[in-house]
PDB file with SEQRES, HELIX, SHEET and CRYST1 records, atoms N, CA, C and O in Angstrom:
SEQRES   1 A   84  UNK UNK UNK UNK UNK UNK UNK UNK UNK UNK UNK UNK UNK          
SEQRES   2 A   84  UNK UNK UNK UNK UNK UNK UNK UNK UNK UNK UNK UNK UNK          
SEQRES   3 A   84  UNK UNK UNK UNK UNK UNK UNK UNK UNK UNK UNK UNK UNK          
SEQRES   4 A   84  UNK UNK UNK UNK UNK UNK UNK UNK UNK UNK UNK UNK UNK          
SEQRES   5 A   84  UNK UNK UNK UNK UNK UNK UNK UNK UNK UNK UNK UNK UNK          
SEQRES   6 A   84  UNK UNK UNK UNK UNK UNK UNK UNK UNK UNK UNK UNK UNK          
SEQRES   7 A   84  UNK UNK UNK UNK UNK UNK                                      
HELIX    1 AA1 UNK A    2  UNK A    6  1                                   5    
HELIX    2 AA2 UNK A   21  UNK A   27  1                                   7    
HELIX    3 AA3 UNK A   31  UNK A   39  1                                   9    
HELIX    4 AA4 UNK A   51  UNK A   60  1                                  10    
HELIX    5 AA5 UNK A   75  UNK A   83  1                                   9    
CRYST1    1.000    1.000    1.000  90.00  90.00  90.00 P 1           1          
ATOM      1  N   UNK A   1     109.435 118.572  89.573  1.00  0.00           N  
ATOM      2  CA  UNK A   1     108.703 117.298  89.502  1.00  0.00           C  
ATOM      3  C   UNK A   1     107.208 117.549  89.110  1.00  0.00           C  
ATOM      4  O   UNK A   1     106.639 116.786  88.330  1.00  0.00           O  
ATOM      5  N   UNK A   2     106.631 118.550  89.622  1.00  0.00           N  
ATOM      6  CA  UNK A   2     105.236 118.850  89.273  1.00  0.00           C  
ATOM      7  C   UNK A   2     105.047 119.055  87.802  1.00  0.00           C  
ATOM      8  O   UNK A   2     104.005 118.688  87.258  1.00  0.00           O  
ATOM      9  N   UNK A   3     106.053 119.648  87.117  1.00  0.00           N  
ATOM     10  CA  UNK A   3     105.967 119.929  85.703  1.00  0.00           C  
ATOM     11  C   UNK A   3     105.970 118.599  84.981  1.00  0.00           C  
ATOM     12  O   UNK A   3     105.188 118.399  84.052  1.00  0.00           O  
ATOM     13  N   UNK A   4     106.849 117.671  85.396  1.00  0.00           N  
ATOM     14  CA  UNK A   4     106.919 116.390  84.751  1.00  0.00           C  
ATOM     15  C   UNK A   4     105.613 115.568  84.950  1.00  0.00           C  
ATOM     16  O   UNK A   4     105.075 114.938  84.040  1.00  0.00           O  
ATOM     17  N   UNK A   5     105.173 115.633  86.179  1.00  0.00           N  
ATOM     18  CA  UNK A   5     103.884 114.900  86.533  1.00  0.00           C  
ATOM     19  C   UNK A   5     102.750 115.474  85.677  1.00  0.00           C  
ATOM     20  O   UNK A   5     101.986 114.711  85.084  1.00  0.00           O  
ATOM     21  N   UNK A   6     102.627 116.811  85.603  1.00  0.00           N  
ATOM     22  CA  UNK A   6     101.583 117.417  84.819  1.00  0.00           C  
ATOM     23  C   UNK A   6     101.675 117.095  83.326  1.00  0.00           C  
ATOM     24  O   UNK A   6     100.660 116.996  82.638  1.00  0.00           O  
ATOM     25  N   UNK A   7     102.923 116.931  82.833  1.00  0.00           N  
ATOM     26  CA  UNK A   7     103.147 116.619  81.446  1.00  0.00           C  
ATOM     27  C   UNK A   7     102.919 115.169  81.111  1.00  0.00           C  
ATOM     28  O   UNK A   7     103.029 114.777  79.950  1.00  0.00           O  
ATOM     29  N   UNK A   8     102.584 114.319  82.161  1.00  0.00           N  
ATOM     30  CA  UNK A   8     102.362 112.960  81.929  1.00  0.00           C  
ATOM     31  C   UNK A   8     103.606 112.034  81.820  1.00  0.00           C  
ATOM     32  O   UNK A   8     103.635 111.053  81.077  1.00  0.00           O  
ATOM     33  N   UNK A   9     104.602 112.413  82.599  1.00  0.00           N  
ATOM     34  CA  UNK A   9     105.871 111.615  82.638  1.00  0.00           C  
ATOM     35  C   UNK A   9     105.449 110.159  83.006  1.00  0.00           C  
ATOM     36  O   UNK A   9     104.556 109.908  83.815  1.00  0.00           O  
ATOM     37  N   UNK A  10     106.177 109.224  82.336  1.00  0.00           N  
ATOM     38  CA  UNK A  10     105.965 107.823  82.529  1.00  0.00           C  
ATOM     39  C   UNK A  10     106.747 107.416  83.856  1.00  0.00           C  
ATOM     40  O   UNK A  10     107.974 107.317  83.847  1.00  0.00           O  
ATOM     41  N   UNK A  11     106.028 107.199  84.929  1.00  0.00           N  
ATOM     42  CA  UNK A  11     106.726 106.875  86.174  1.00  0.00           C  
ATOM     43  C   UNK A  11     107.266 105.482  86.223  1.00  0.00           C  
ATOM     44  O   UNK A  11     108.021 105.138  87.132  1.00  0.00           O  
ATOM     45  N   UNK A  12     106.889 104.656  85.246  1.00  0.00           N  
ATOM     46  CA  UNK A  12     107.407 103.269  85.117  1.00  0.00           C  
ATOM     47  C   UNK A  12     108.603 103.187  84.249  1.00  0.00           C  
ATOM     48  O   UNK A  12     109.236 102.134  84.171  1.00  0.00           O  
ATOM     49  N   UNK A  13     108.962 104.319  83.550  1.00  0.00           N  
ATOM     50  CA  UNK A  13     110.113 104.355  82.697  1.00  0.00           C  
ATOM     51  C   UNK A  13     111.419 103.924  83.428  1.00  0.00           C  
ATOM     52  O   UNK A  13     111.581 104.190  84.619  1.00  0.00           O  
ATOM     53  N   UNK A  14     112.320 103.273  82.715  1.00  0.00           N  
ATOM     54  CA  UNK A  14     113.516 102.725  83.349  1.00  0.00           C  
ATOM     55  C   UNK A  14     114.704 103.313  82.635  1.00  0.00           C  
ATOM     56  O   UNK A  14     114.616 103.632  81.449  1.00  0.00           O  
ATOM     57  N   UNK A  15     115.817 103.466  83.330  1.00  0.00           N  
ATOM     58  CA  UNK A  15     117.091 103.930  82.754  1.00  0.00           C  
ATOM     59  C   UNK A  15     117.817 102.734  82.132  1.00  0.00           C  
ATOM     60  O   UNK A  15     117.253 101.642  82.068  1.00  0.00           O  
ATOM     61  N   UNK A  16     118.993 102.914  81.697  1.00  0.00           N  
ATOM     62  CA  UNK A  16     119.726 101.850  81.038  1.00  0.00           C  
ATOM     63  C   UNK A  16     120.061 100.720  82.005  1.00  0.00           C  
ATOM     64  O   UNK A  16     120.414  99.627  81.562  1.00  0.00           O  
ATOM     65  N   UNK A  17     119.961 100.947  83.285  1.00  0.00           N  
ATOM     66  CA  UNK A  17     120.169  99.910  84.281  1.00  0.00           C  
ATOM     67  C   UNK A  17     118.906  99.209  84.767  1.00  0.00           C  
ATOM     68  O   UNK A  17     118.940  98.329  85.627  1.00  0.00           O  
ATOM     69  N   UNK A  18     117.796  99.632  84.183  1.00  0.00           N  
ATOM     70  CA  UNK A  18     116.496  99.068  84.537  1.00  0.00           C  
ATOM     71  C   UNK A  18     115.900  99.640  85.784  1.00  0.00           C  
ATOM     72  O   UNK A  18     114.994  99.039  86.362  1.00  0.00           O  
ATOM     73  N   UNK A  19     116.390 100.820  86.237  1.00  0.00           N  
ATOM     74  CA  UNK A  19     115.948 101.443  87.430  1.00  0.00           C  
ATOM     75  C   UNK A  19     114.937 102.566  87.125  1.00  0.00           C  
ATOM     76  O   UNK A  19     115.154 103.387  86.234  1.00  0.00           O  
ATOM     77  N   UNK A  20     113.872 102.580  87.859  1.00  0.00           N  
ATOM     78  CA  UNK A  20     112.885 103.624  87.703  1.00  0.00           C  
ATOM     79  C   UNK A  20     113.282 104.832  88.504  1.00  0.00           C  
ATOM     80  O   UNK A  20     114.218 104.756  89.300  1.00  0.00           O  
ATOM     81  N   UNK A  21     112.600 105.953  88.323  1.00  0.00           N  
ATOM     82  CA  UNK A  21     112.908 107.143  89.055  1.00  0.00           C  
ATOM     83  C   UNK A  21     112.709 106.949  90.549  1.00  0.00           C  
ATOM     84  O   UNK A  21     113.383 107.589  91.356  1.00  0.00           O  
ATOM     85  N   UNK A  22     111.770 106.051  90.930  1.00  0.00           N  
ATOM     86  CA  UNK A  22     111.563 105.741  92.315  1.00  0.00           C  
ATOM     87  C   UNK A  22     112.783 105.019  92.929  1.00  0.00           C  
ATOM     88  O   UNK A  22     113.177 105.325  94.054  1.00  0.00           O  
ATOM     89  N   UNK A  23     113.344 104.118  92.232  1.00  0.00           N  
ATOM     90  CA  UNK A  23     114.595 103.442  92.653  1.00  0.00           C  
ATOM     91  C   UNK A  23     115.770 104.474  92.837  1.00  0.00           C  
ATOM     92  O   UNK A  23     116.554 104.439  93.786  1.00  0.00           O  
ATOM     93  N   UNK A  24     115.800 105.381  91.834  1.00  0.00           N  
ATOM     94  CA  UNK A  24     116.876 106.392  91.921  1.00  0.00           C  
ATOM     95  C   UNK A  24     116.644 107.251  93.148  1.00  0.00           C  
ATOM     96  O   UNK A  24     117.626 107.641  93.779  1.00  0.00           O  
ATOM     97  N   UNK A  25     115.395 107.581  93.542  1.00  0.00           N  
ATOM     98  CA  UNK A  25     115.164 108.390  94.688  1.00  0.00           C  
ATOM     99  C   UNK A  25     115.488 107.572  95.961  1.00  0.00           C  
ATOM    100  O   UNK A  25     115.951 108.139  96.951  1.00  0.00           O  
ATOM    101  N   UNK A  26     115.263 106.334  95.943  1.00  0.00           N  
ATOM    102  CA  UNK A  26     115.665 105.415  97.082  1.00  0.00           C  
ATOM    103  C   UNK A  26     117.101 105.529  97.350  1.00  0.00           C  
ATOM    104  O   UNK A  26     117.523 105.823  98.468  1.00  0.00           O  
ATOM    105  N   UNK A  27     117.891 105.289  96.299  1.00  0.00           N  
ATOM    106  CA  UNK A  27     119.356 105.354  96.442  1.00  0.00           C  
ATOM    107  C   UNK A  27     119.924 106.772  96.713  1.00  0.00           C  
ATOM    108  O   UNK A  27     121.007 106.934  97.275  1.00  0.00           O  
ATOM    109  N   UNK A  28     119.164 107.753  96.299  1.00  0.00           N  
ATOM    110  CA  UNK A  28     119.510 109.066  96.616  1.00  0.00           C  
ATOM    111  C   UNK A  28     119.199 109.481  98.051  1.00  0.00           C  
ATOM    112  O   UNK A  28     119.537 110.590  98.463  1.00  0.00           O  
ATOM    113  N   UNK A  29     118.569 108.615  98.797  1.00  0.00           N  
ATOM    114  CA  UNK A  29     118.123 108.885 100.169  1.00  0.00           C  
ATOM    115  C   UNK A  29     117.323 110.146 100.329  1.00  0.00           C  
ATOM    116  O   UNK A  29     117.546 110.934 101.248  1.00  0.00           O  
ATOM    117  N   UNK A  30     116.404 110.324  99.442  1.00  0.00           N  
ATOM    118  CA  UNK A  30     115.551 111.452  99.410  1.00  0.00           C  
ATOM    119  C   UNK A  30     114.052 111.083  99.731  1.00  0.00           C  
ATOM    120  O   UNK A  30     113.262 110.834  98.820  1.00  0.00           O  
ATOM    121  N   UNK A  31     113.700 111.058 101.028  1.00  0.00           N  
ATOM    122  CA  UNK A  31     112.315 110.671 101.366  1.00  0.00           C  
ATOM    123  C   UNK A  31     111.266 111.540 100.723  1.00  0.00           C  
ATOM    124  O   UNK A  31     110.213 111.040 100.326  1.00  0.00           O  
ATOM    125  N   UNK A  32     111.525 112.856 100.604  1.00  0.00           N  
ATOM    126  CA  UNK A  32     110.520 113.797 100.024  1.00  0.00           C  
ATOM    127  C   UNK A  32     110.227 113.426  98.556  1.00  0.00           C  
ATOM    128  O   UNK A  32     109.071 113.434  98.134  1.00  0.00           O  
ATOM    129  N   UNK A  33     111.259 113.108  97.796  1.00  0.00           N  
ATOM    130  CA  UNK A  33     111.072 112.724  96.451  1.00  0.00           C  
ATOM    131  C   UNK A  33     110.356 111.381  96.325  1.00  0.00           C  
ATOM    132  O   UNK A  33     109.474 111.233  95.479  1.00  0.00           O  
ATOM    133  N   UNK A  34     110.717 110.405  97.148  1.00  0.00           N  
ATOM    134  CA  UNK A  34     110.085 109.138  97.160  1.00  0.00           C  
ATOM    135  C   UNK A  34     108.607 109.338  97.474  1.00  0.00           C  
ATOM    136  O   UNK A  34     107.760 108.746  96.805  1.00  0.00           O  
ATOM    137  N   UNK A  35     108.273 110.152  98.468  1.00  0.00           N  
ATOM    138  CA  UNK A  35     106.850 110.395  98.851  1.00  0.00           C  
ATOM    139  C   UNK A  35     106.031 111.039  97.733  1.00  0.00           C  
ATOM    140  O   UNK A  35     104.861 110.709  97.537  1.00  0.00           O  
ATOM    141  N   UNK A  36     106.694 112.008  96.967  1.00  0.00           N  
ATOM    142  CA  UNK A  36     106.037 112.642  95.884  1.00  0.00           C  
ATOM    143  C   UNK A  36     105.817 111.713  94.719  1.00  0.00           C  
ATOM    144  O   UNK A  36     104.789 111.778  94.045  1.00  0.00           O  
ATOM    145  N   UNK A  37     106.791 110.841  94.479  1.00  0.00           N  
ATOM    146  CA  UNK A  37     106.623 109.892  93.421  1.00  0.00           C  
ATOM    147  C   UNK A  37     105.487 108.834  93.695  1.00  0.00           C  
ATOM    148  O   UNK A  37     104.716 108.443  92.819  1.00  0.00           O  
ATOM    149  N   UNK A  38     105.470 108.428  94.960  1.00  0.00           N  
ATOM    150  CA  UNK A  38     104.448 107.512  95.388  1.00  0.00           C  
ATOM    151  C   UNK A  38     103.040 108.172  95.254  1.00  0.00           C  
ATOM    152  O   UNK A  38     102.097 107.553  94.762  1.00  0.00           O  
ATOM    153  N   UNK A  39     102.932 109.458  95.713  1.00  0.00           N  
ATOM    154  CA  UNK A  39     101.671 110.135  95.597  1.00  0.00           C  
ATOM    155  C   UNK A  39     101.268 110.354  94.203  1.00  0.00           C  
ATOM    156  O   UNK A  39     100.070 110.447  93.937  1.00  0.00           O  
ATOM    157  N   UNK A  40     102.227 110.451  93.226  1.00  0.00           N  
ATOM    158  CA  UNK A  40     101.900 110.607  91.824  1.00  0.00           C  
ATOM    159  C   UNK A  40     101.607 109.299  91.143  1.00  0.00           C  
ATOM    160  O   UNK A  40     101.291 109.284  89.954  1.00  0.00           O  
ATOM    161  N   UNK A  41     101.704 108.180  91.872  1.00  0.00           N  
ATOM    162  CA  UNK A  41     101.352 106.890  91.237  1.00  0.00           C  
ATOM    163  C   UNK A  41     102.509 106.001  90.886  1.00  0.00           C  
ATOM    164  O   UNK A  41     102.305 104.979  90.231  1.00  0.00           O  
ATOM    165  N   UNK A  42     103.693 106.331  91.280  1.00  0.00           N  
ATOM    166  CA  UNK A  42     104.887 105.424  90.961  1.00  0.00           C  
ATOM    167  C   UNK A  42     104.669 104.075  91.656  1.00  0.00           C  
ATOM    168  O   UNK A  42     104.269 104.000  92.818  1.00  0.00           O  
ATOM    169  N   UNK A  43     104.946 103.041  90.908  1.00  0.00           N  
ATOM    170  CA  UNK A  43     104.716 101.655  91.456  1.00  0.00           C  
ATOM    171  C   UNK A  43     106.055 101.145  92.017  1.00  0.00           C  
ATOM    172  O   UNK A  43     107.019 101.008  91.263  1.00  0.00           O  
ATOM    173  N   UNK A  44     106.131 100.859  93.340  1.00  0.00           N  
ATOM    174  CA  UNK A  44     107.353 100.402  93.876  1.00  0.00           C  
ATOM    175  C   UNK A  44     107.743  98.979  93.501  1.00  0.00           C  
ATOM    176  O   UNK A  44     108.763  98.473  93.969  1.00  0.00           O  
ATOM    177  N   UNK A  45     106.955  98.341  92.674  1.00  0.00           N  
ATOM    178  CA  UNK A  45     107.233  96.976  92.324  1.00  0.00           C  
ATOM    179  C   UNK A  45     107.470  96.720  90.836  1.00  0.00           C  
ATOM    180  O   UNK A  45     107.239  95.616  90.343  1.00  0.00           O  
ATOM    181  N   UNK A  46     107.940  97.772  90.114  1.00  0.00           N  
ATOM    182  CA  UNK A  46     108.319  97.671  88.676  1.00  0.00           C  
ATOM    183  C   UNK A  46     109.729  97.911  88.434  1.00  0.00           C  
ATOM    184  O   UNK A  46     110.399  98.529  89.261  1.00  0.00           O  
ATOM    185  N   UNK A  47     110.239  97.451  87.321  1.00  0.00           N  
ATOM    186  CA  UNK A  47     111.613  97.696  86.921  1.00  0.00           C  
ATOM    187  C   UNK A  47     112.417  96.423  87.253  1.00  0.00           C  
ATOM    188  O   UNK A  47     111.960  95.490  87.914  1.00  0.00           O  
ATOM    189  N   UNK A  48     113.688  96.475  86.720  1.00  0.00           N  
ATOM    190  CA  UNK A  48     114.590  95.305  86.972  1.00  0.00           C  
ATOM    191  C   UNK A  48     115.005  95.286  88.452  1.00  0.00           C  
ATOM    192  O   UNK A  48     115.292  94.221  88.998  1.00  0.00           O  
ATOM    193  N   UNK A  49     115.037  96.453  89.096  1.00  0.00           N  
ATOM    194  CA  UNK A  49     115.335  96.468  90.519  1.00  0.00           C  
ATOM    195  C   UNK A  49     114.080  97.064  91.157  1.00  0.00           C  
ATOM    196  O   UNK A  49     113.566  98.100  90.734  1.00  0.00           O  
ATOM    197  N   UNK A  50     113.624  96.385  92.166  1.00  0.00           N  
ATOM    198  CA  UNK A  50     112.278  96.778  92.848  1.00  0.00           C  
ATOM    199  C   UNK A  50     112.608  97.725  93.933  1.00  0.00           C  
ATOM    200  O   UNK A  50     113.488  97.442  94.746  1.00  0.00           O  
ATOM    201  N   UNK A  51     111.928  98.870  93.992  1.00  0.00           N  
ATOM    202  CA  UNK A  51     112.172  99.858  94.983  1.00  0.00           C  
ATOM    203  C   UNK A  51     111.968  99.412  96.376  1.00  0.00           C  
ATOM    204  O   UNK A  51     112.671  99.858  97.283  1.00  0.00           O  
ATOM    205  N   UNK A  52     110.980  98.502  96.589  1.00  0.00           N  
ATOM    206  CA  UNK A  52     110.787  98.000  97.923  1.00  0.00           C  
ATOM    207  C   UNK A  52     112.002  97.219  98.420  1.00  0.00           C  
ATOM    208  O   UNK A  52     112.370  97.316  99.590  1.00  0.00           O  
ATOM    209  N   UNK A  53     112.604  96.469  97.557  1.00  0.00           N  
ATOM    210  CA  UNK A  53     113.742  95.660  97.950  1.00  0.00           C  
ATOM    211  C   UNK A  53     114.966  96.533  98.151  1.00  0.00           C  
ATOM    212  O   UNK A  53     115.747  96.310  99.076  1.00  0.00           O  
ATOM    213  N   UNK A  54     115.144  97.550  97.269  1.00  0.00           N  
ATOM    214  CA  UNK A  54     116.251  98.465  97.415  1.00  0.00           C  
ATOM    215  C   UNK A  54     116.146  99.177  98.760  1.00  0.00           C  
ATOM    216  O   UNK A  54     117.160  99.333  99.442  1.00  0.00           O  
ATOM    217  N   UNK A  55     114.933  99.622  99.171  1.00  0.00           N  
ATOM    218  CA  UNK A  55     114.727 100.353 100.375  1.00  0.00           C  
ATOM    219  C   UNK A  55     115.018  99.451 101.562  1.00  0.00           C  
ATOM    220  O   UNK A  55     115.632  99.915 102.523  1.00  0.00           O  
ATOM    221  N   UNK A  56     114.629  98.239 101.551  1.00  0.00           N  
ATOM    222  CA  UNK A  56     115.008  97.286 102.631  1.00  0.00           C  
ATOM    223  C   UNK A  56     116.457  97.152 102.810  1.00  0.00           C  
ATOM    224  O   UNK A  56     116.975  97.256 103.922  1.00  0.00           O  
ATOM    225  N   UNK A  57     117.141  96.917 101.706  1.00  0.00           N  
ATOM    226  CA  UNK A  57     118.607  96.760 101.747  1.00  0.00           C  
ATOM    227  C   UNK A  57     119.328  97.995 102.231  1.00  0.00           C  
ATOM    228  O   UNK A  57     120.297  97.872 102.980  1.00  0.00           O  
ATOM    229  N   UNK A  58     118.903  99.172 101.841  1.00  0.00           N  
ATOM    230  CA  UNK A  58     119.532 100.359 102.204  1.00  0.00           C  
ATOM    231  C   UNK A  58     119.233 100.718 103.681  1.00  0.00           C  
ATOM    232  O   UNK A  58     120.067 101.293 104.381  1.00  0.00           O  
ATOM    233  N   UNK A  59     118.047 100.367 104.107  1.00  0.00           N  
ATOM    234  CA  UNK A  59     117.722 100.625 105.507  1.00  0.00           C  
ATOM    235  C   UNK A  59     118.517  99.713 106.450  1.00  0.00           C  
ATOM    236  O   UNK A  59     118.832 100.132 107.564  1.00  0.00           O  
ATOM    237  N   UNK A  60     118.846  98.506 106.051  1.00  0.00           N  
ATOM    238  CA  UNK A  60     119.690  97.627 106.830  1.00  0.00           C  
ATOM    239  C   UNK A  60     121.131  98.158 106.918  1.00  0.00           C  
ATOM    240  O   UNK A  60     121.849  97.870 107.876  1.00  0.00           O  
ATOM    241  N   UNK A  61     121.542  98.936 105.905  1.00  0.00           N  
ATOM    242  CA  UNK A  61     122.831  99.492 105.864  1.00  0.00           C  
ATOM    243  C   UNK A  61     122.896 100.861 106.470  1.00  0.00           C  
ATOM    244  O   UNK A  61     123.918 101.543 106.387  1.00  0.00           O  
ATOM    245  N   UNK A  62     121.743 101.290 107.116  1.00  0.00           N  
ATOM    246  CA  UNK A  62     121.581 102.628 107.629  1.00  0.00           C  
ATOM    247  C   UNK A  62     122.517 102.905 108.817  1.00  0.00           C  
ATOM    248  O   UNK A  62     122.829 104.067 109.079  1.00  0.00           O  
ATOM    249  N   UNK A  63     122.965 101.890 109.531  1.00  0.00           N  
ATOM    250  CA  UNK A  63     123.701 102.105 110.745  1.00  0.00           C  
ATOM    251  C   UNK A  63     125.135 101.598 110.553  1.00  0.00           C  
ATOM    252  O   UNK A  63     125.352 100.466 110.120  1.00  0.00           O  
ATOM    253  N   UNK A  64     126.062 102.415 110.866  1.00  0.00           N  
ATOM    254  CA  UNK A  64     127.469 102.051 110.857  1.00  0.00           C  
ATOM    255  C   UNK A  64     127.927 101.604 112.225  1.00  0.00           C  
ATOM    256  O   UNK A  64     128.122 102.395 113.148  1.00  0.00           O  
ATOM    257  N   UNK A  65     128.090 100.275 112.309  1.00  0.00           N  
ATOM    258  CA  UNK A  65     128.403  99.643 113.597  1.00  0.00           C  
ATOM    259  C   UNK A  65     129.746 100.156 114.140  1.00  0.00           C  
ATOM    260  O   UNK A  65     129.880 100.423 115.335  1.00  0.00           O  
ATOM    261  N   UNK A  66     130.712 100.288 113.270  1.00  0.00           N  
ATOM    262  CA  UNK A  66     132.014 100.732 113.778  1.00  0.00           C  
ATOM    263  C   UNK A  66     131.985 102.150 114.323  1.00  0.00           C  
ATOM    264  O   UNK A  66     132.619 102.415 115.345  1.00  0.00           O  
ATOM    265  N   UNK A  67     131.277 103.067 113.684  1.00  0.00           N  
ATOM    266  CA  UNK A  67     131.246 104.443 114.087  1.00  0.00           C  
ATOM    267  C   UNK A  67     130.149 104.713 115.143  1.00  0.00           C  
ATOM    268  O   UNK A  67     130.118 105.759 115.790  1.00  0.00           O  
ATOM    269  N   UNK A  68     129.237 103.697 115.284  1.00  0.00           N  
ATOM    270  CA  UNK A  68     128.089 103.807 116.196  1.00  0.00           C  
ATOM    271  C   UNK A  68     127.281 105.049 115.929  1.00  0.00           C  
ATOM    272  O   UNK A  68     126.888 105.780 116.839  1.00  0.00           O  
ATOM    273  N   UNK A  69     127.037 105.272 114.603  1.00  0.00           N  
ATOM    274  CA  UNK A  69     126.221 106.483 114.201  1.00  0.00           C  
ATOM    275  C   UNK A  69     125.458 106.104 112.896  1.00  0.00           C  
ATOM    276  O   UNK A  69     125.812 105.142 112.215  1.00  0.00           O  
ATOM    277  N   UNK A  70     124.437 106.869 112.585  1.00  0.00           N  
ATOM    278  CA  UNK A  70     123.793 106.642 111.334  1.00  0.00           C  
ATOM    279  C   UNK A  70     124.679 106.913 110.171  1.00  0.00           C  
ATOM    280  O   UNK A  70     125.391 107.917 110.149  1.00  0.00           O  
ATOM    281  N   UNK A  71     124.653 106.039 109.198  1.00  0.00           N  
ATOM    282  CA  UNK A  71     125.518 106.150 108.056  1.00  0.00           C  
ATOM    283  C   UNK A  71     124.815 106.866 106.906  1.00  0.00           C  
ATOM    284  O   UNK A  71     125.430 107.715 106.261  1.00  0.00           O  
ATOM    285  N   UNK A  72     123.587 106.563 106.634  1.00  0.00           N  
ATOM    286  CA  UNK A  72     122.896 107.089 105.515  1.00  0.00           C  
ATOM    287  C   UNK A  72     121.562 107.613 105.894  1.00  0.00           C  
ATOM    288  O   UNK A  72     120.584 106.870 105.813  1.00  0.00           O  
ATOM    289  N   UNK A  73     121.451 108.816 106.296  1.00  0.00           N  
ATOM    290  CA  UNK A  73     120.191 109.376 106.750  1.00  0.00           C  
ATOM    291  C   UNK A  73     119.180 109.335 105.654  1.00  0.00           C  
ATOM    292  O   UNK A  73     119.502 109.576 104.490  1.00  0.00           O  
ATOM    293  N   UNK A  74     117.973 109.036 106.004  1.00  0.00           N  
ATOM    294  CA  UNK A  74     116.843 108.971 105.038  1.00  0.00           C  
ATOM    295  C   UNK A  74     116.417 107.560 104.665  1.00  0.00           C  
ATOM    296  O   UNK A  74     115.258 107.341 104.315  1.00  0.00           O  
ATOM    297  N   UNK A  75     117.293 106.642 104.732  1.00  0.00           N  
ATOM    298  CA  UNK A  75     116.990 105.263 104.234  1.00  0.00           C  
ATOM    299  C   UNK A  75     115.917 104.683 105.145  1.00  0.00           C  
ATOM    300  O   UNK A  75     114.980 104.075 104.627  1.00  0.00           O  
ATOM    301  N   UNK A  76     115.986 104.829 106.481  1.00  0.00           N  
ATOM    302  CA  UNK A  76     114.979 104.236 107.335  1.00  0.00           C  
ATOM    303  C   UNK A  76     113.546 104.826 107.045  1.00  0.00           C  
ATOM    304  O   UNK A  76     112.554 104.098 107.003  1.00  0.00           O  
ATOM    305  N   UNK A  77     113.500 106.074 106.864  1.00  0.00           N  
ATOM    306  CA  UNK A  77     112.242 106.701 106.475  1.00  0.00           C  
ATOM    307  C   UNK A  77     111.692 106.230 105.198  1.00  0.00           C  
ATOM    308  O   UNK A  77     110.487 106.019 105.064  1.00  0.00           O  
ATOM    309  N   UNK A  78     112.572 106.056 104.230  1.00  0.00           N  
ATOM    310  CA  UNK A  78     112.166 105.576 102.927  1.00  0.00           C  
ATOM    311  C   UNK A  78     111.668 104.134 103.040  1.00  0.00           C  
ATOM    312  O   UNK A  78     110.624 103.777 102.494  1.00  0.00           O  
ATOM    313  N   UNK A  79     112.429 103.323 103.753  1.00  0.00           N  
ATOM    314  CA  UNK A  79     111.928 101.976 103.973  1.00  0.00           C  
ATOM    315  C   UNK A  79     110.491 101.894 104.603  1.00  0.00           C  
ATOM    316  O   UNK A  79     109.661 101.059 104.245  1.00  0.00           O  
ATOM    317  N   UNK A  80     110.276 102.836 105.570  1.00  0.00           N  
ATOM    318  CA  UNK A  80     108.952 102.861 106.186  1.00  0.00           C  
ATOM    319  C   UNK A  80     107.846 103.277 105.180  1.00  0.00           C  
ATOM    320  O   UNK A  80     106.724 102.771 105.207  1.00  0.00           O  
ATOM    321  N   UNK A  81     108.231 104.241 104.276  1.00  0.00           N  
ATOM    322  CA  UNK A  81     107.266 104.684 103.301  1.00  0.00           C  
ATOM    323  C   UNK A  81     106.932 103.556 102.300  1.00  0.00           C  
ATOM    324  O   UNK A  81     105.796 103.454 101.836  1.00  0.00           O  
ATOM    325  N   UNK A  82     107.900 102.737 101.983  1.00  0.00           N  
ATOM    326  CA  UNK A  82     107.709 101.644 100.950  1.00  0.00           C  
ATOM    327  C   UNK A  82     107.257 100.381 101.473  1.00  0.00           C  
ATOM    328  O   UNK A  82     106.542  99.649 100.789  1.00  0.00           O  
ATOM    329  N   UNK A  83     107.637 100.063 102.679  1.00  0.00           N  
ATOM    330  CA  UNK A  83     107.390  98.753 103.243  1.00  0.00           C  
ATOM    331  C   UNK A  83     106.576  98.766 104.552  1.00  0.00           C  
ATOM    332  O   UNK A  83     106.337  97.719 105.153  1.00  0.00           O  
ATOM    333  N   UNK A  84     106.182  99.898 104.954  1.00  0.00           N  
ATOM    334  CA  UNK A  84     105.323  99.976 106.112  1.00  0.00           C  
ATOM    335  C   UNK A  84     105.979  99.932 107.406  1.00  0.00           C  
ATOM    336  O   UNK A  84     105.312  99.994 108.438  1.00  0.00           O  
TER     337      UNK A  84                                                      
END                                                                             
């Protein structure tokens, strides 16, 4: 990631689905990558899908009621990073 940041990667670039790298990191449940993207200046409010909204939705799905256990580790932490 550092190489891309140093090379001036466009953090607002979107893929064919309109998702930024930040949105991809949210869905990947990788809080470290989310934190690094934010520190590099990624905007959580750009793209066809907003990273803040994705984080909220995924955090709500973080708990599996039937199994009474966390379903997707990382989403609660990511939601806290993006939404406070």
